[in-house]
N, C-alpha and C positions, 0 to 999 in steps of 0.2 A: 519310546515306551512310557507309559504314565501310570502307576501302579492305582488300582481301585478295590475298595471294600465296600459291600452293599450287603443289604439284607432284604428280605420278603418274608410277610409274614402271613398265616394262615391258608397257605396253599393245601388243597384237596389232593389225592392220591393221582387223580386224572391229572391235574394240573401240574402237580411234580413230575410226573413222567413225560407231558408235553414237552417241561424245562427242560428235562434230562436228553431226551431227543432233539432240543434244539441245539444245545450245546455240546451234543456227541462228535467227534471227528475220529480220525482213523486211528489216532493212538490215543485215547481214552479209556481210562482205567476205572474200577468203581469197587467199592467196598462197604458193607453193612451188617449191621448187629442189631438181632434179635435177642430176646429174652433168653432163648435156648441156645443161641449160636451165634459165630462171627462166618461171615462168606467167605473171607481170605479175599484176595485182590484178585479179581476176575476180569477179563475183556469182555464180560457181555454185561449189557444193563440189567436192573432189575426192572421184573414185572409186576403186574398187578397181584400174582398168587403170591410176591415174596413180602408182599405188606400185610399187618402192619409190621413196621420194623421201628425199633427205637431210634437209630440214626444212621445215616450213611453219606459216604462223598462218593465225588467223581471227579479225577481230574486228570489233566494233560498237560503240555508245554505251557498254555496260555494261563490256564486259570486252575483252579480247586472249587467247586461246589459242593457245598455241604448243608446238609439237611436234618432236623432233629423233630419228633414227634412233640408237637405243643399240645394236642391232646387226640381222643379217637380217633377223630378223621380229619386232622387237619398238621400240617408240618411247617414249620422255620425255615429259612434257607439264609446262608450265608454263601455271599461270592468274592472270592478273593482272586484277583485277575492282574496281570502287567499292561492289559491293553486297554485304558480309559475306562471311560464313563459307560455305565448301562442305564438309561433312564428309568427300564421298567425298576430297577432297585433301588431302595432309599441308602444314600450313602452316609456311611459311620461316622467320616472324618474327612476332610477336604485334601487332608494333607499328609501324603504316605512316601515311603520311598522303601526299596527291597536290596536285601543284601543277599547274595555278595554284588560289588559294583564291579569287580575287576575283571572285565572281559575278555582280557588276554588270559588271564588262568581259569576261568570259569565261562566261556561264551553264551551260556544257555542262561544266564544268572539266576544260577541253582548248583548249591553243594550236592556232592554226590552223597546219597543215603544207603546205608545197609539196610536191607529186609532181614529179617530174622532167620536164623539158620532153620533148616527142615525139622532137627531135631530139638529144638528148643522146649524146654520144660514148664515154660510158665502157662502154654496153653493145653488143655486137656486132649486135643487132639494135633496134629501136625498142621502149620499154618500155612496156607497155599497161596504161591503167586507165581505168577509166569515166570519160567527161568530166565528169558530174555532180559527181565527187569533187572536181574541180578550183576551188579557191577562186579562181583567176584569171579562171576562165570563169564563167559561168552565175549571177553575180550577182544578175539579175534573178530569177532563182527560188531564194528562200530558205527553203522548203520541203523540198529536196533536201539532203542530209547531205552535209558537207565532211568533208575530209582533216583529221583534227588528230591530235595527240600529246598524251600525259600521262604525268607524271612520277611515279613511286613511290619515295618518299623512305623511307628507314627513321628511324623517328623518335627511335631511340637516339645514332643516329651522325650524322642528318642529313645522309645519303650518298645521292645519286639512285643507285638499284641498277638499276631497270627505266624505261627509256622505251617506253611503250605507244602501239602506232597504236591512232586510233580514229575515230571519226565525230563530227563538231558536228552536233549536230540544233538545229534553231530552232522 
């Protein structure tokens, strides 16, 4: 497992949607922000009708893909992955490590993460996400992926540069 962090610039909505389809897997989740709302964490990918959006992300056990609106018609994309190099992305740095590294304690190389409680008041509306991701619920069903986070650390400076959303798989 070799972590990789890379970027792509100036993707159109059509090319971004194609990239999202290319990276989609069974346990992929999505989140995006628009001027007027946030999507909550969804199991369905965004569609052309959901654009324009300010930013969004897609994540599963192997990677997190983030996009941000650069101008009216294009998006910048960041890829955080634990599975080596992607030739179509420009690497940010060549030497990364991830935390946690203790596979006996955290076999998926990800720390458990807690989603917001459904009654959290910092959002004007209920923040939604699939109940199956909540590590406080569903402990009886260990086969379901759970929300987690992974730290991408620049090996040269030992500074945490990115915290990626992921899912912990058992």
